[in-house]
N, C-alpha and C positions, 0 to 999 in steps of 0.2 A: 537582325543585327541593327543596332542603333547607330545612326549617322552622327559622327562627331562634327561639331561646328567650330572646332578649334583650329582647323586648317582651312585654307582657301577652297580646296576640293570638297571638303566636308560641308562647308557653307554652301557651295554651289549645289551639291546634292540636295540639301535641305530646301534651298530656294526653288529648285526645279520641282521637287515633290510638292511644295506648297502651290506653285503656279499651276500645276496639273489639277488642283482642286477647284480652281476658279472658273466660273462660267464666263463666257464671252472673252476668253483669253487665248491668244495664240502666241507662241514664242519659239525661238530656236537658239541653241547653244552654238556660239561661234568658236571654232577650233583655233588654237594659236597658230599663226602663220605670218611669215614676213609680208605676204601679199595683202593681209587684212590688218595691217599695223594700225593700232589706235581704235579699232572697232571693239566696243564693250563685249564682255563675256556672254551676256544674254540680251537679245533684242526681241521685241514683240509688240503686240497690240492688246490693250486691255480696255474693254468698253469703248472702243473707238479712239483710244489715245495711244500713240506710239510711246514705247519705253525702251530704255537701254540701261542695263545694270552692269556696272564694272565692279566685280567682287574682289575684295582684298582680305588678306589674312586678318582674322578678328584681332582687334587691338591696334591695328596698323594706322587707323585714322586718329587724328588728334582734333577733338572738337568738330568732328565731321569733315575735316579737311585732310587731303593727302598731300604730303610733301614728296614730289616726284624724286625717285632714286635714279632714273635713267631716261633715255630718249623715248622709250616705249611708253612709259607713264606720262611723259610730257605730251605725246601724241594723243593718248587717251583723254587727257584733260582738254585738249583742243577740240576733239570730237564731241566730248560731253557738253562743252560750252555751245558748240554749233547746234546740237540737238535741243538744248534748252532754249536757245534763241529762236528756234523753229517751233517752240511751244510743246516740245516733247518732254517726257519725264526722263531724266538722266542724271546719273551721279555715281560717285564711288560709295560703296556700301561694305561694312564689315560685320553686319549682323542680319539675321533673318528679320528681326523686329523692325529695323530701319527700312528694309525692302518693303515689308508689309505696309508700313506707315506711308511711304512714298506712293505706292500703287493704290492703296485704299482711299487716299484723299480724292481720287477721281470720282468716287461714288457720290 
């Protein structure tokens, strides 16, 4: 069965499948929970570099930027900025290609 990347869950499945093919990569999917508010969908380490990927429905980002719709997304933005400040790879992504681009720049 082919994975659809037209939904957030379909995109997440595609990204997870791709991450599993990478050498020197560890990651975990973070379940939605009020106790983990703001923590991106996928966090991990690739070639010694921490990453956090917050996946959004394809087409949701405009010019690579997310306009928050609610408090949860505002918290995600704050967490992503903190990770970036600490030199981790983090951001909002709405395509597998953008996730690949962000992580493969580490090489």
